[in-house]
C-alpha positions as CSV (number, residue, x, y, z in Angstrom):
1,M,5.9,63.4,83.1
2,S,9.2,64.1,84.7
3,K,12.5,62.9,83.3
4,Q,13.7,59.8,84.9
5,W,17.1,60.0,86.6
6,T,19.8,57.9,85.1
7,P,23.6,57.7,85.6
8,R,24.1,59.2,82.2
9,T,22.1,62.3,83.0
10,F,23.9,62.7,86.3
11,V,27.3,62.7,84.6
12,K,26.1,65.2,82.0
13,H,24.8,67.6,84.6
14,R,28.0,67.3,86.7
15,R,30.1,68.3,83.7
16,W,28.0,71.4,83.2
17,R,28.3,72.3,86.9
18,V,32.1,72.0,86.8
19,A,32.4,74.1,83.6
20,I,30.2,76.8,85.1
21,A,32.3,76.9,88.3
22,A,35.5,77.1,86.3
23,L,34.3,80.0,84.3
24,A,33.2,81.8,87.4
25,T,36.6,81.3,89.0
26,F,38.4,82.5,85.9
27,A,36.3,85.6,85.7
28,S,36.8,86.3,89.3
29,C,40.6,85.9,89.0
30,A,40.8,88.0,85.9
31,T,38.8,90.8,87.5
32,A,41.1,90.6,90.6
33,F,44.2,90.5,88.4
34,V,43.2,93.5,86.4
35,G,42.1,95.4,89.5
36,T,45.4,94.7,91.3
37,T,47.9,95.2,88.5
38,R,46.4,98.3,87.0
39,K,47.8,101.2,88.9
40,A,47.6,105.0,88.8
41,I,51.1,106.4,89.5
42,A,52.2,110.0,90.1
43,L,55.5,110.2,88.3
44,E,57.7,113.2,89.1
45,V,60.9,113.7,87.0
46,N,63.1,116.6,88.1
47,G,60.2,118.5,89.7
48,K,57.7,117.9,86.8
49,T,54.7,115.6,87.7
50,Q,52.4,113.6,85.5
51,Q,49.8,110.9,86.1
52,V,50.7,107.5,84.5
53,V,48.7,104.3,84.3
54,T,50.8,101.1,84.5
55,Y,50.6,97.4,85.1
56,A,54.2,97.1,86.3
57,S,54.6,95.4,89.6
58,S,58.1,96.7,90.6
59,L,59.8,100.1,90.5
60,Q,62.5,98.9,88.1
61,E,59.9,97.4,85.8
62,F,58.0,100.7,85.8
63,L,61.1,102.7,85.0
64,N,61.9,100.5,82.1
65,E,58.3,100.8,80.9
66,Q,58.6,104.6,81.0
67,G,62.0,104.6,79.2
68,I,63.8,106.2,82.1
69,D,67.5,105.3,82.2
70,L,69.1,106.0,85.5
71,K,72.7,106.9,85.5
72,T,75.1,105.9,88.3
73,H,74.3,108.7,90.7
74,D,70.6,109.4,89.7
75,Q,67.9,108.6,92.2
76,A,64.4,107.0,91.9
77,I,62.2,106.6,95.0
78,S,58.8,105.1,95.3
79,S,56.4,105.9,98.2
80,S,55.4,102.2,98.3
81,G,59.0,100.9,98.2
82,E,60.4,98.5,95.7
83,W,56.9,97.0,94.8
84,L,54.4,99.5,93.4
85,S,50.9,100.0,94.7
86,D,48.0,101.9,93.3
87,H,48.3,105.7,93.8
88,A,52.0,105.5,94.6
89,V,54.3,108.5,94.0
90,V,57.6,107.9,92.1
91,K,60.2,110.6,92.2
92,V,63.1,110.5,89.7
93,R,65.9,113.0,90.3
94,E,68.9,113.4,88.0
95,A,72.2,113.9,89.8
96,F,74.8,116.6,88.9
97,Q,78.4,116.9,90.1
98,V,79.7,119.8,92.2
99,T,82.7,120.5,94.2
100,L,82.2,121.2,97.9
101,N,84.6,123.5,99.6
102,I,84.5,122.7,103.4
103,D,87.1,124.7,105.3
104,G,89.5,124.5,102.3
105,H,88.9,120.8,101.5
106,Q,87.9,120.4,97.8
107,I,85.4,117.4,97.7
108,P,84.0,116.1,94.5
109,Y,80.3,115.5,95.2
110,W,77.2,114.2,93.3
111,T,73.9,115.7,94.4
112,V,70.3,115.3,93.5
113,A,69.3,118.6,95.0
114,K,66.9,120.8,93.0
115,S,69.1,123.8,93.2
116,A,72.4,125.2,94.4
117,S,70.8,127.0,97.3
118,Q,69.0,123.9,98.4
119,L,72.2,122.0,98.4
120,A,73.9,124.7,100.4
121,S,71.1,124.6,102.9
122,Y,71.8,120.9,103.6
123,F,75.0,121.7,105.3
124,D,75.6,122.7,108.9
125,N,75.0,126.3,109.7
126,A,78.1,126.3,111.8
127,H,80.1,125.9,108.6
128,K,77.9,128.1,106.4
129,D,80.7,130.6,105.6
130,A,83.1,127.8,104.7
131,V,80.8,125.9,102.4
132,K,80.9,126.9,98.7
133,I,79.2,125.0,95.9
134,T,81.3,124.9,92.8
135,V,79.1,123.8,89.9
136,N,80.5,121.5,87.2
137,I,80.6,123.6,84.0
138,A,78.7,120.9,81.9
139,N,75.7,121.2,84.2
140,V,75.3,124.9,83.8
141,Y,73.8,124.4,80.3
142,Q,72.4,120.9,81.0
143,Q,69.6,120.4,78.4
144,L,67.4,118.0,80.2
145,T,66.9,120.0,83.4
146,G,67.2,123.4,81.8
147,G,70.4,124.1,83.7
148,V,71.3,124.4,87.3
149,V,69.3,127.0,89.2
150,I,70.3,129.0,92.2
151,D,66.7,129.2,93.4
152,K,67.3,132.0,95.8
153,P,64.6,134.7,96.2
154,G,65.8,138.2,95.6
155,P,68.9,139.6,93.8
156,V,72.1,137.7,93.1
157,T,75.5,139.4,92.9
158,V,77.5,138.3,89.8
159,I,81.3,138.6,90.0
160,W,83.5,137.9,86.9
161,D,86.7,139.3,85.3
162,G,87.1,141.9,88.1
163,K,83.6,143.2,87.6
164,E,80.5,143.1,89.8
165,S,76.9,143.3,88.9
166,V,73.5,142.5,90.4
167,A,71.0,140.1,88.8
168,P,67.5,140.9,90.1
169,D,66.0,137.4,90.0
170,G,67.9,134.6,91.8
171,R,65.3,131.9,90.8
172,L,66.5,131.9,87.2
173,P,68.8,129.2,85.8
174,V,72.5,130.0,86.1
175,A,72.8,130.0,82.3
176,S,70.1,132.6,82.0
177,I,71.7,134.9,84.5
178,L,75.1,134.6,82.8
179,D,73.6,135.3,79.4
180,S,71.8,138.4,80.7
181,K,75.2,139.8,81.8
182,G,76.8,139.0,78.5
183,I,79.2,136.5,80.1
184,T,80.6,133.8,77.8
185,L,82.0,130.7,79.5
186,N,85.1,129.0,78.2
187,K,85.4,125.2,78.3
188,D,87.4,125.1,81.6
189,D,85.9,128.1,83.4
190,R,84.5,127.5,86.9
191,V,81.1,128.7,88.2
192,S,80.4,128.8,91.9
193,V,77.5,129.7,94.1
194,E,78.3,130.9,97.7
195,N,77.1,133.0,100.5
196,G,79.3,136.0,101.0
197,T,79.6,139.8,101.1
198,D,79.6,142.3,98.3
199,S,81.9,145.3,97.9
200,T,79.9,147.2,100.5
201,G,80.0,144.4,103.1
202,K,76.4,143.4,102.7
203,Q,75.5,139.7,103.0
204,V,74.5,138.4,99.5
205,T,74.3,135.4,97.4
206,I,77.3,135.4,95.0
207,L,77.4,133.8,91.6
208,R,81.1,133.8,90.8
209,V,82.8,133.1,87.4
210,Q,86.5,132.2,87.5
211,R,88.6,132.1,84.4
212,I,90.8,129.1,84.0
213,T,94.0,129.1,81.9
214,F,96.9,126.8,81.7
215,G,100.7,127.2,81.2
216,E,104.0,125.4,81.6
217,I,107.0,126.3,83.8
218,T,110.4,124.7,84.4
219,R,112.0,124.7,87.8
220,T,115.2,123.4,89.3
221,I,115.0,121.1,92.3
222,A,118.0,120.1,94.5
223,I,118.7,116.4,95.0
224,P,120.1,116.0,98.5
225,F,123.4,114.1,98.9
226,S,123.7,111.0,101.0
227,T,126.2,110.4,103.9
228,V,128.3,107.2,103.7
229,K,130.3,106.1,106.8
230,V,133.3,103.7,106.4
231,E,135.4,102.1,109.1
232,D,139.1,103.0,109.3
233,P,141.3,100.8,111.5
234,N,144.1,103.5,111.5
235,L,141.9,106.0,113.3
236,E,141.3,105.9,117.1
237,E,138.0,104.4,118.0
238,G,135.2,107.1,118.0
239,V,137.2,109.6,115.9
240,Q,135.5,110.7,112.6
241,Q,137.0,112.4,109.6
242,V,135.3,113.8,106.5
243,R,137.2,112.2,103.6
244,Q,134.9,113.6,100.9
245,A,132.6,116.6,101.1
246,G,129.0,116.0,99.9
247,A,127.4,118.1,97.2
248,D,123.7,118.3,96.2
249,G,122.7,117.3,92.7
250,S,119.9,118.9,90.7
251,K,117.0,118.0,88.4
252,A,114.8,120.1,86.1
253,E,111.0,119.6,86.4
254,R,108.5,120.6,83.8
255,L,105.1,121.5,85.3
256,R,101.6,122.2,84.0
257,V,100.2,125.1,85.9
258,T,96.5,125.8,86.4
259,Y,95.8,129.5,86.8
260,V,92.5,130.8,88.4
261,D,91.9,134.4,87.4
262,G,95.6,134.7,86.7
263,V,96.8,133.2,90.0
264,A,98.6,129.9,90.0
265,D,96.3,127.3,91.8
266,Q,97.5,123.8,90.9
267,Y,100.7,122.2,89.6
268,Q,101.0,118.9,87.7
269,L,104.3,117.3,87.0
270,L,104.8,116.5,83.4
271,D,108.4,115.2,83.4
272,S,111.6,115.4,85.3
273,T,115.3,115.2,84.1
274,V,118.3,114.9,86.3
275,T,120.9,117.5,85.3
276,S,123.6,116.6,87.9
277,Q,124.0,113.6,90.2
278,P,124.6,114.3,93.9
279,T,128.1,113.6,95.4
280,D,128.1,111.4,98.5
281,E,129.7,112.7,101.7
282,I,132.2,110.1,103.0
283,I,133.0,110.0,106.7
284,A,135.7,107.7,108.1
285,V,135.0,106.3,111.5
286,G,137.9,105.0,113.6
287,T,137.9,101.5,115.0
288,K,141.5,101.3,116.4
289,K,141.7,100.4,120.1
290,P,143.7,103.0,122.1
291,T,147.1,102.0,123.6
292,P,146.8,101.5,127.4
293,P,148.9,103.9,129.6
294,A,151.6,102.5,132.0
295,S,150.3,101.8,135.6
296,D,152.0,103.8,138.4
297,S,150.6,101.6,141.2
298,S,152.3,98.5,139.6
299,D,155.7,100.2,139.7
300,S,155.5,101.1,143.4
301,G,154.4,97.6,144.2
302,N,157.5,96.2,142.5
303,A,159.8,98.5,144.5
304,G,158.3,97.4,147.8
305,N,158.5,93.7,146.9
306,A,162.2,94.1,145.9
307,A,163.1,95.6,149.2
308,D,161.3,92.9,151.1
309,S,163.2,90.3,149.0
310,G,166.6,91.8,150.0
311,S,165.7,91.8,153.7
312,T,165.0,88.1,153.6
313,G,167.9,87.1,151.4
314,S,169.7,85.2,154.3
315,D,166.7,83.1,155.1
316,S,166.2,79.6,153.9
317,S,165.0,78.8,150.5
318,K,161.6,78.2,151.9
319,G,161.4,81.7,153.2
320,S,162.6,83.0,149.9
321,S,160.0,81.0,148.2
322,D,157.4,82.3,150.6
323,Q,158.5,85.8,150.0
324,G,158.2,85.3,146.3
325,Q,154.7,84.0,146.8
326,K,154.0,87.1,148.9
327,G,155.2,89.3,146.1
328,N,152.8,87.6,143.8
329,S,149.9,87.5,146.2
330,G,148.2,90.3,144.3
331,S,148.3,88.5,141.0
332,S,145.1,86.8,139.8
333,D,146.3,86.1,136.2
334,N,147.9,82.9,135.0
335,S,151.0,85.0,134.2
336,G,151.3,85.5,137.9
337,D,151.3,81.8,138.5
338,K,154.1,81.4,136.1
339,G,156.1,83.9,138.0
340,N,155.3,82.1,141.2
341,S,156.6,78.8,139.8
342,G,159.8,80.6,139.0
343,N,160.1,81.5,142.7
344,S,159.5,77.9,143.7
345,G,162.4,76.8,141.5
346,S,164.9,79.1,143.1
347,G,165.5,78.6,146.8
348,N,169.3,78.4,147.5
349,D,170.1,82.0,146.8
350,S,168.2,84.8,148.5
351,N,169.1,87.2,145.7
352,Q,167.7,84.8,143.2
353,G,164.7,84.6,145.4
354,G,164.4,88.3,145.3
355,N,164.8,88.4,141.6
356,S,162.3,85.7,141.3
357,G,160.0,87.8,143.3
358,N,160.6,90.7,141.0
359,S,160.0,88.4,138.1
360,G,156.7,87.4,139.6
361,N,155.9,91.1,140.2
362,S,156.8,91.8,136.6
363,G,154.2,89.3,135.6
364,N,151.8,91.1,138.0
365,S,152.6,94.3,136.3
366,S,151.8,92.8,133.0
367,N,148.5,91.6,134.4
368,N,147.7,95.1,135.6
369,G,148.4,96.5,132.2
370,G,146.1,93.9,130.7
371,N,143.4,94.9,133.1
372,G,144.0,98.5,132.2
373,G,143.5,97.8,128.6
374,N,140.3,95.8,129.3
375,G,139.0,98.7,131.3
376,N,139.5,101.2,128.5
377,S,137.8,98.9,126.1
378,G,134.8,98.5,128.3
379,N,134.4,102.2,128.8
380,N,134.5,102.8,125.1
381,G,131.8,100.1,124.5
382,S,129.4,101.5,127.2
383,Q,129.7,105.2,126.2
384,P,130.2,105.4,122.4
385,D,130.9,108.8,120.8
386,K,127.9,110.3,119.0
387,P,128.2,110.8,115.3
388,S,129.1,114.3,114.3
389,N,126.5,114.3,111.5
390,P,122.9,113.0,112.0
391,P,121.6,110.7,109.4
392,D,119.9,112.3,106.4
393,N,116.1,111.6,106.5
394,G,115.2,114.0,103.6
395,G,114.5,111.2,101.2
396,N,112.2,109.4,103.6
397,N,110.2,112.5,104.3
398,G,109.7,113.0,100.6
399,G,108.5,109.5,100.2
400,N,106.0,109.8,103.0
401,N,104.6,113.0,101.6
402,G,104.2,111.4,98.2
403,G,102.5,108.4,99.7
404,N,99.8,110.7,101.3
405,S,98.8,112.1,97.9
406,G,95.8,110.7,95.9
407,N,92.5,109.7,97.2
408,V,92.9,111.2,100.6
409,L,90.4,113.3,102.6
410,H,91.2,114.0,106.3
411,L,88.4,116.0,107.9
412,S,88.1,117.2,111.4
413,P,85.2,115.9,113.4
414,A,83.2,119.1,112.9
415,E,83.9,119.0,109.1
416,A,82.9,115.4,108.9
417,Q,79.6,116.2,110.7
418,S,78.9,119.0,108.3
419,L,79.5,116.7,105.3
420,A,77.4,113.8,106.8
421,R,74.5,116.1,107.6
422,G,74.4,117.3,104.0
423,M,74.6,113.8,102.5
424,A,71.9,112.5,104.9
425,R,69.5,115.2,103.7
426,D,70.5,115.0,100.1
427,F,70.2,111.3,99.4
428,Y,68.0,110.0,102.2
429,G,65.8,112.9,103.2
430,W,66.8,112.6,106.8
431,G,66.1,115.8,108.8
432,D,67.6,117.2,112.0
433,D,65.9,114.6,114.2
434,Q,67.6,111.8,112.4
435,F,70.9,113.6,112.3
436,A,70.8,114.1,116.0
437,C,70.7,110.2,116.4
438,L,73.5,109.9,113.8
439,L,75.6,112.5,115.7
440,T,75.2,110.6,119.0
441,L,75.7,107.2,117.4
442,W,79.0,108.0,115.7
443,N,80.2,110.0,118.7
444,H,80.0,106.8,120.7
445,E,81.6,104.7,117.9
446,S,84.5,106.9,116.8
447,G,84.2,110.5,118.0
448,W,83.8,111.3,114.3
449,R,87.5,110.6,113.7
450,W,88.4,109.2,110.2
451,D,91.4,107.4,111.7
452,A,89.6,105.8,114.6
453,D,91.0,102.3,114.9
454,N,89.5,99.8,117.4
455,P,92.4,98.1,119.3
456,Y,90.3,95.1,120.1
457,S,89.0,94.4,116.5
458,D,89.4,95.4,112.9
459,A,86.7,98.1,113.1
460,Y,87.9,101.3,111.6
461,G,86.8,104.8,110.6
462,I,83.9,107.1,111.4
463,P,81.2,104.4,111.2
464,Q,83.5,101.7,112.7
465,A,83.1,99.3,109.8
466,L,84.2,95.8,110.6
467,P,86.5,95.1,108.8
468,G,87.4,98.5,107.6
469,W,88.4,97.5,104.1
470,K,84.8,96.6,103.1
471,M,84.0,100.4,102.8
472,G,85.8,100.2,99.5
473,E,88.6,102.2,97.8
474,G,89.9,105.0,100.0
475,W,88.5,103.5,103.2
476,H,91.7,104.1,105.2
477,D,92.2,107.8,104.4
478,N,89.0,109.2,103.0
479,A,86.3,110.5,105.3
480,Q,83.8,110.9,102.5
481,V,84.1,107.2,101.6
482,Q,83.5,106.3,105.2
483,I,80.5,108.5,105.7
484,S,78.9,107.4,102.4
485,W,79.3,103.7,103.3
486,G,78.0,104.3,106.9
487,L,74.9,106.1,105.7
488,G,74.1,103.3,103.2
489,Y,74.7,100.6,105.8
490,I,72.3,102.3,108.3
491,R,69.6,102.7,105.6
492,G,69.8,99.1,104.5
493,R,69.8,97.5,107.9
494,Y,68.0,99.9,110.3
495,T,66.0,102.2,107.9
496,N,67.3,105.4,109.5
497,P,69.8,106.6,112.1
498,C,67.3,106.6,115.0
499,G,66.6,102.9,114.3
500,A,70.4,102.2,114.5
501,W,70.8,104.3,117.7
502,D,67.9,102.4,119.3
503,F,69.5,99.1,118.5
504,W,72.9,100.4,119.8
505,Q,71.4,101.3,123.1
506,R,70.2,97.8,123.6
507,K,73.1,95.9,122.2
508,K,76.0,98.3,122.5
509,W,76.9,97.8,118.8
510,Y,75.0,98.3,115.6
């Protein structure tokens, strides 16, 4: 006999069905969670690879789990990006500092290259002879990586203390090669790897050791005197006289000198003491107006007027008055009018009229003299005499030179391209195809000039950052700062230079 259905049995069966469904869902989710979070990762640290199982979801979480502490310039890259996936490859490369020598420019540079030869290969072949990799001394005996290696097949020429020897295996760490030659490095010695020629002129890879020593010297520097000009009202205008001769002062400078293999290479100012103050040169400059010369034309005019006055002496007072007015017809100054009024007051005597005419002409003569004085003054104002001594700009030049020191790196376009090519390969793995896009892009933007300043906006520098100051410290005068910022900007926004160039062709900006 079958069980009879009741509401109670229905509720009971429904509860069982819900519980079973929930357990099935949980089991499915748990299986999926384990399947998706458990990952097999190939971890490569400084060239050594191992297989690791992890449940970390992000790259940073994975690094923390493995106890890998990245320093500022170290690099960690996952083949799956920031979020890890199963069978991803994670590469961790420790950075070391070198000094790049590009056509004489000493550039501090952090690299994640595996070897000195690999780093040298990153840079443009056109500058191969000018690129020298100077390895920081601390990294020669770096414990974690086993030391910097040259990684160059075949022999390496070792040069030190005026000696030259050949090491047969260029793939050994630098420390091993130096030890094999019995070379002991002092704390400040420099080690460099470069392409060059040996004593026979053969192209070889050179491992060079330079001995660094320090010393102090004292030198005397002249302090240029200044020129002071003072006005003198007793000297004719434009005349200059030296009232006090100038004399240079002097100061003693104490310098720390860095010697490379016994040759002075760098100077560092320790202190400076003024031993004698300079004496100013004092020059008097005349401001006195010159005395106007007597006018010959005025005298001849007076004589003629006097004769005319005598010939009309028997005429009426009106004529005498008219004659006096004629005598003053050339006058345009108020003093001439005064003379004319004198003529008008005398009319009964012709001689008086003549004298009055002369008086008027005397006023005219005075007027001519005044005009002459004004003319001289105008000529002096329009054509001033040049100073006998030019102003001293020595102090300004020194200030400008001092202002250019510090975090400054002015590279030519070719040198900037060489540096950018190496940095693009070193940190982003971009090959020649990507560099070709970068070369074209920044040719259009700035012509690879570190001082390229857009007149229509605040864009500045090789990558034409807008505004320029966002490139950070040294943005205005340091090509390396500009290139580093530009490469990072392209990577973050366009993935690679060809992506940025494609965008530029469509928008005419990037």
